[in-house]
C-alpha positions in Angstrom: 11.3 44.0 33.1 10.3 40.4 33.1 8.2 40.6 30.0 10.9 43.1 28.1 13.7 40.4 29.2 11.2 37.6 27.6 10.6 39.8 24.4 14.4 40.5 24.1 15.1 36.6 24.7 12.7 35.7 21.9 14.2 38.3 19.4 17.5 37.0 20.0 16.3 33.2 19.7 14.4 34.5 16.1 17.7 36.4 15.0 19.9 32.9 15.9 17.2 30.7 14.1 17.3 33.0 10.9 21.0 33.3 10.8 21.1 29.4 10.8 18.5 29.1 7.9 20.1 31.7 5.8 23.2 29.7 6.0 21.4 26.3 5.1 19.6 28.4 2.3 23.2 29.7 0.9 24.7 26.2 1.0 21.5 24.8 -0.6 21.5 27.4 -3.1 25.3 26.7 -4.0 24.2 23.1 -4.4 21.6 23.8 -6.6 24.1 25.7 -8.8 26.2 23.0 -9.0 23.7 20.7 -10.0 22.4 22.9 -12.7 26.0 23.4 -14.1 26.2 19.5 -14.4 26.1 18.6 -18.1 23.6 16.2 -17.6 21.4 15.4 -14.5 21.0 11.8 -15.5 25.1 11.1 -16.0 25.2 12.6 -12.4 22.8 10.2 -11.1 24.5 7.2 -13.1 27.9 7.8 -11.7 26.5 7.4 -8.2 24.6 4.2 -8.6 25.3 1.4 -6.4 24.0 -2.2 -5.2 22.5 -3.0 -1.7 24.2 -5.5 0.3 24.1 -9.0 -1.3 23.1 -7.6 -4.4 24.7 -8.1 -7.9 27.2 -5.0 -8.1 26.3 -5.1 -11.8 22.4 -4.4 -11.1 21.2 -1.0 -11.5 19.2 -0.6 -8.4 19.3 2.7 -6.4 22.4 5.3 -5.6 25.5 4.9 -3.7 23.6 4.2 -0.5 26.5 4.8 1.9 27.5 8.0 0.1 24.5 10.0 -0.7 23.3 9.8 2.9 26.5 11.2 4.0 25.8 14.2 1.8 24.9 17.1 4.2 21.9 18.4 1.8 20.5 15.0 1.3 20.6 13.7 4.9 18.9 16.8 6.1 16.2 16.4 3.0 15.5 12.8 4.5 16.3 13.6 8.1 12.5 13.2 9.1 12.4 9.8 7.3 15.7 8.7 8.8 14.3 9.7 12.4 11.4 7.7 11.8 12.7 4.6 10.0 16.4 4.5 11.1 19.4 4.8 8.9 19.5 1.1 8.2 16.1 1.2 6.7 16.7 4.4 5.0 19.7 2.9 3.1 17.1 0.0 2.0 15.0 2.7 0.5 17.6 4.6 -1.3 18.8 1.4 -2.6 15.6 0.1 -3.8 14.1 0.3 -7.4 10.3 0.9 -8.4 8.3 0.9 -11.3 4.8 3.1 -11.6 2.9 2.3 -14.5 -0.2 5.0 -14.7 0.8 8.5 -13.7 -2.4 10.3 -13.5 -4.2 11.3 -10.1 -3.2 8.3 -8.2 0.1 7.5 -9.9 1.7 11.3 -9.9 1.1 11.4 -6.0 2.2 7.8 -5.3 5.6 8.5 -7.5 5.8 11.6 -5.8 5.7 10.5 -2.5 8.3 7.7 -3.3 10.6 10.5 -4.8 10.2 12.5 -1.6 10.6 9.2 0.7 14.1 8.8 -0.9 13.5 6.0 -3.5 16.7 5.5 -5.2 15.7 4.7 -8.7 12.2 5.1 -10.1 10.8 4.1 -13.6 7.7 6.3 -14.7 5.3 4.7 -17.4 2.3 6.6 -19.0 1.5 6.8 -22.6 -0.9 10.0 -22.1 -0.4 13.5 -21.9 -1.3 16.0 -19.2 -4.8 17.8 -19.8 -6.4 20.7 -18.4 -9.0 18.6 -16.7 -6.4 16.5 -15.1 -5.0 19.5 -13.1 -7.5 19.1 -10.4 -5.7 15.5 -9.4 -2.3 15.6 -10.5 0.6 15.8 -8.3 2.9 18.4 -9.9 1.7 19.2 -13.4 0.6 23.0 -14.0 -1.0 24.7 -16.9 2.6 25.2 -18.6 2.7 21.5 -18.6 -0.5 20.7 -20.4 0.0 18.8 -23.7 3.4 17.1 -22.4 3.7 13.8 -21.7 2.8 12.8 -18.1 6.0 10.6 -17.6 8.4 13.7 -19.0 6.5 16.0 -16.8 7.0 14.0 -13.6 10.8 13.5 -14.4 11.1 17.4 -15.0 9.9 18.3 -11.7 11.1 15.3 -9.9 14.6 16.4 -10.8 14.1 19.7 -9.0 12.9 17.9 -5.8 15.5 15.2 -5.3 18.1 15.1 -8.1 19.9 12.3 -6.9 17.1 10.2 -7.7 17.8 7.9 -10.7 14.7 8.6 -12.6 13.7 7.1 -16.1 10.7 8.2 -18.0 9.0 5.8 -20.7 6.2 7.3 -22.9 4.6 4.1 -23.8 1.6 1.9 -23.1 2.1 -1.2 -21.3 1.1 -4.1 -23.0 2.6 -7.5 -24.0 5.2 -6.0 -26.4 6.6 -3.6 -24.0 6.2 -6.0 -20.8 9.9 -7.0 -20.5 11.2 -3.4 -21.2 9.1 -1.9 -18.3 9.2 -4.9 -15.8 13.1 -6.2 -16.8 15.7 -4.9 -14.0 14.3 -6.9 -11.1 12.3 -3.9 -9.6 11.8 -4.2 -5.9 8.1 -3.3 -6.1 5.7 -2.2 -9.2 2.5 0.1 -8.7 -0.3 -0.4 -10.7 -2.1 2.7 -11.1 -3.9 2.1 -14.5 -7.6 2.7 -14.7 -8.1 0.1 -17.9 -9.2 -3.3 -17.0 -7.4 -5.3 -19.7 -4.1 -3.6 -19.3 -4.4 -3.6 -15.4 -5.2 -7.4 -15.2 -2.6 -8.4 -18.0 0.1 -6.2 -15.7 -0.8 -7.8 -12.5 -0.8 -11.5 -14.2 2.9 -10.7 -15.5 4.0 -9.6 -12.1 2.7 -12.7 -10.4 4.1 -14.9 -13.1 7.7 -12.8 -13.0 7.5 -13.0 -9.1 7.5 -9.3 -8.7 5.9 -7.4 -5.7 3.0 -5.4 -7.1 0.4 -3.1 -5.2 -2.7 -2.6 -7.2 -4.9 0.8 -7.0 -8.8 0.1 -7.5 -11.3 2.6 -8.6 -10.8 6.0 -7.0 -13.2 7.8 -9.1 -17.0 9.2 -8.2 -15.9 8.8 -4.3 -15.6 11.4 -1.5 -15.0 9.4 1.9 -11.2 9.3 2.7 -11.9 7.1 5.8 -13.2 4.0 3.8 -10.1 3.6 2.0 -8.1 0.4 2.7 -5.2 -2.2 1.6 -6.1 -5.7 1.7 -5.9 -8.9 -0.4 -7.6 -8.5 -3.9 -10.2 -11.2 -2.6 -11.1 -8.9 0.1 -12.2 -5.8 -1.8 -15.6 -5.2 -1.8 -18.1 -2.4 -3.0 -15.8 -1.8 -5.6 -16.9 -2.6 -9.4 -13.6 -2.3 -10.5 -12.1 -5.1 -8.1 -14.9 -7.2 -8.8 -13.9 -7.2 -12.7 -10.3 -7.5 -12.1 -10.8 -10.5 -9.9 -13.1 -12.3 -12.3 -10.9 -11.7 -15.4 -7.8 -12.8 -13.4 -9.2 -16.1 -12.3 -10.8 -16.7 -15.7 -8.0 -15.9 -17.7 -4.9 -16.8 -15.5 -6.2 -18.9 -12.7 -5.1 -16.2 -10.2 -7.5 -16.0 -7.2 -5.6 -13.3 -4.8 -2.2 -12.9 -3.5 -2.4 -9.3 -4.7 -2.3 -6.5 -2.2 -4.9 -3.5 -3.5 -6.1 0.0 -2.2 -9.6 0.1 -2.6 -12.8 2.1 -1.0 -15.3 0.4 0.9 -17.7 3.5 -0.4 -20.3 2.7 -3.1 -19.4 5.0 -6.0 -21.6 8.1 -5.9 -21.4 8.5 -9.9 -21.5 6.6 -13.0 -19.6 7.2 -16.5 -20.7 10.4 -18.0 -22.6 9.9 -21.4 -20.2 10.2 -24.6 -21.2 13.3 -26.8 -19.5 14.0 -30.2 -18.6 16.9 -31.5 -22.2 17.6 -32.7 -23.1 17.5 -28.8 -25.1 14.7 -29.6 -24.6 11.2 -27.7 -22.4 9.0 -29.8 -21.0 5.8 -29.7 -17.6 6.3 -27.6 -15.6 3.2 -29.1 -15.6 5.3 -32.6 -13.6 7.9 -30.6 -11.0 5.6 -29.1 -7.4 6.5 -29.8 -6.2 3.3 -27.9 -8.3 0.3 -28.6 -10.0 -0.8 -25.2 -9.2 2.2 -23.4 -12.5 4.1 -22.3 -13.3 7.7 -23.6 -16.3 8.4 -21.3 -15.6 10.2 -18.3 -16.1 9.4 -14.8 -16.5 12.5 -12.2 -13.5 12.5 -9.6 -13.1 14.5 -6.7 -9.3 15.2 -6.9 -8.6 14.5 -3.3 -9.5 10.7 -3.2 -7.0 9.8 -5.8 -4.4 11.4 -4.3 -5.0 9.9 -0.8 -5.2 6.6 -2.9 -1.5 7.7 -4.0 -0.3 8.4 -0.6 -1.6 5.2 0.8 0.3 3.4 -2.0 3.4 5.0 -1.5 3.2 4.7 2.3 2.7 0.9 1.7 5.8 0.6 -0.3 8.2 2.5 1.6 7.3 0.5 5.0 7.7 -2.6 2.9 10.9 -1.7 1.5 12.3 -0.4 4.9 11.3 -3.3 6.6 8.7 -1.6 9.0 6.0 -4.1 10.1 2.8 -2.8 9.5 -0.6 -4.8 10.3 -3.2 -3.3 8.0 -6.7 -3.2 9.5 -8.5 -6.2 8.1 -12.0 -5.8 6.2 -14.3 -7.4 8.5 -18.2 -6.6 8.0 -19.3 -7.4 11.6 -20.8 -5.3 14.0 -21.1 -5.3 17.8 -23.6 -7.9 18.1 -21.8 -10.4 16.5 -19.0 -10.2 18.8 -21.4 -10.4 21.6 -22.7 -13.6 20.2 -19.3 -15.0 19.8 -18.3 -14.1 23.4 -21.5 -15.9 24.6 -20.7 -19.0 22.6 -17.4 -19.0 23.9 -18.8 -18.9 27.8 -21.4 -21.6 26.8 -18.8 -23.9 25.2 -16.6 -23.4 28.3 -19.4 -24.4 30.6 -20.4 -27.3 28.6 -16.9 -28.7 27.9 -15.1 -27.7 31.3 -18.0 -27.2 33.6 -17.3 -23.6 34.1 -16.4 -20.3 32.5 -14.1 -19.0 34.8 -11.3 -19.5 32.6 -12.5 -17.3 29.9 -10.1 -14.2 30.1 -11.7 -12.3 27.5 -14.5 -9.5 27.2 -16.3 -8.6 24.1 -13.7 -5.9 23.2 -11.2 -8.4 23.2 -13.4 -11.0 21.4 -13.5 -8.1 18.7 -9.7 -8.2 18.8 -9.3 -12.0 18.5 -11.9 -12.1 15.6 -11.2 -9.0 13.5 -7.6 -8.4 14.1 -6.3 -12.1 14.5 -8.3 -14.1 12.4 -9.7 -11.6 9.8 -13.5 -12.8 10.5 -12.8 -16.4 9.1 -11.8 -19.9 10.5 -8.2 -20.1 11.2 -8.2 -23.3 8.8 -9.4 -20.9 5.9 -6.2 -18.9 5.0 -8.2 -16.7 2.6 -11.9 -15.4 2.3 -14.5 -17.1 0.8 -17.2 -14.6 1.7 -17.1 -11.2 1.5 -19.6 -8.3 2.3 -22.9 -9.9 3.2 -21.6 -13.3 2.8 -19.0 -12.5 5.8 -21.9 -11.2 7.5 -23.6 -14.6 7.1 -20.7 -16.8 8.2 -20.5 -15.5 11.6 -23.5 -17.8 12.2 -21.0 -21.1 11.8 -18.0 -19.9 13.7 -17.1 -20.0 17.2 -13.9 -19.3 19.5 -12.1 -22.1 21.2 -8.9 -22.8 22.9 -6.1 -23.7 21.0 -3.9 -25.3 24.1 -6.6 -27.1 26.2 -4.4 -26.7 28.8 -4.4 -23.1 29.3 -7.1 -20.5 29.7 -9.2 -18.8 27.2 -7.2 -15.9 26.6 -6.3 -13.6 23.7 -3.3 -15.6 23.0 -5.1 -18.8 23.2 -8.0 -18.7 21.0 -8.7 -19.8 17.4 -11.7 -19.2 15.4 -13.2 -22.2 14.0 -16.3 -23.7 12.0 -18.6 -25.6 14.3 -17.9 -28.9 12.2 -14.2 -27.8 12.7 -14.3 -27.8 16.8 -14.9 -31.5 17.8 -12.0 -32.5 15.5 -9.7 -30.0 16.9 -10.6 -30.8 20.5 -10.0 -34.5 19.9 -6.4 -33.9 19.1 -3.3 -32.6 21.3 -1.2 -29.7 20.2 1.8 -32.3 19.7 -0.6 -34.6 17.0 -1.4 -31.1 15.4 2.4 -30.0 15.2 3.1 -33.9 13.9 0.2 -34.3 11.5 -0.1 -30.4 10.2 3.3 -28.8 10.8 2.3 -25.9 8.4 -1.1 -25.0 10.3 0.6 -25.5 13.5 3.2 -22.9 12.5 0.7 -20.6 10.8 -1.6 -20.5 14.3 1.4 -20.2 16.6 2.7 -17.2 14.5 -0.6 -15.6 14.8 -1.0 -16.2 18.8 2.5 -15.1 19.1 1.4 -11.5 17.4 -1.3 -11.6 20.3 1.0 -11.9 22.9 3.3 -8.9 21.4 0.3 -6.8 21.2 -0.8 -7.3 24.7 2.8 -7.7 26.3 2.2 -11.1 27.4 5.6 -12.3 26.3 7.3 -12.3 29.9 4.1 -13.3 32.0 
């Protein structure tokens, strides 16, 4: 009887769940019919646009933030986001405007997840068309979309997913003549998903000049290991030929050395551009077949999953930034366990030399790894940006050591700074009050980093 009663109870629960789902689907269908009857989906969207708190009411950002989330269908569609971010943060997301340039394997997935996360306004930009060979990595395109512009394809599919989003599609190439049309309107974020170096560099330089937040995708082709994908400053991207070229051109042409977050892979590319063959089947000069000057004709092999993951990473980064959710990306530090042991031993020896004992060293090797990697990113506290990457970073540890920030407190995770040997004596010859008085910016930046350590280890109230 016990088993039978359990079965009946499960059946009853299933019936109730099915009934609830049916009612919701009926409401969703009626909502869909209402939207389909609208004369124009864009007119519907433009009538519900709003401005965020403190924003110019005449601006074009987003949707009617308060009104749209009060809609039952929308609030249910975004319920998991609301549960994760909180209602206030979801309002920020809905009130945001994001521009996505380049809608291939990376850009289509980034735009798709931005839409599904509730971004209120999207501008989709690409001059290219959907091809059969792009279906292995495109987010939404089907065979029936082949030959249609990528921007128009995404917009059509997106309106069936989240019709409340104000979506604009521009079938155009980004260049100096289209810069103002594409980047005007004060976007909250620009996503650079372009695979042409010249265009990418020009876009990034324009965003820096205009003071726009931008996230750039580096090389996703010819790679297969998803565990090596990282987000970091352009200065820190390694093992990536595209990053290297972009860095060089930004510095040489525009004097820009960093300050731009990028998504890249630490994995060495597993293939090169394929040789170009003309209609005769013989290898020919690819530049003779370029439709757009400067854009490559040769093909790079692509495993579709990697650009998709790049796009998902970009969307996650942007949504959390817009929502105000603090995410601390894992720093790119190429050190192994022996390096951290060396730094730990140096700290002990320095404490014994300076104080006559190492009893106040309150960190082990694992905590030295945290301090070195998470707090100081493998470089001196006096070096805000990395000068050494890859093997250079590996060698730089030979001139670094951990010392107390405040000499009156023990050598703990929240009281250690990473400095070069030549910087240690000068640091230890000054009091914190002297540093604060003569180097207020340095004092503030270090204090903020060490406060993060207190929060991470729950030391605030100790």
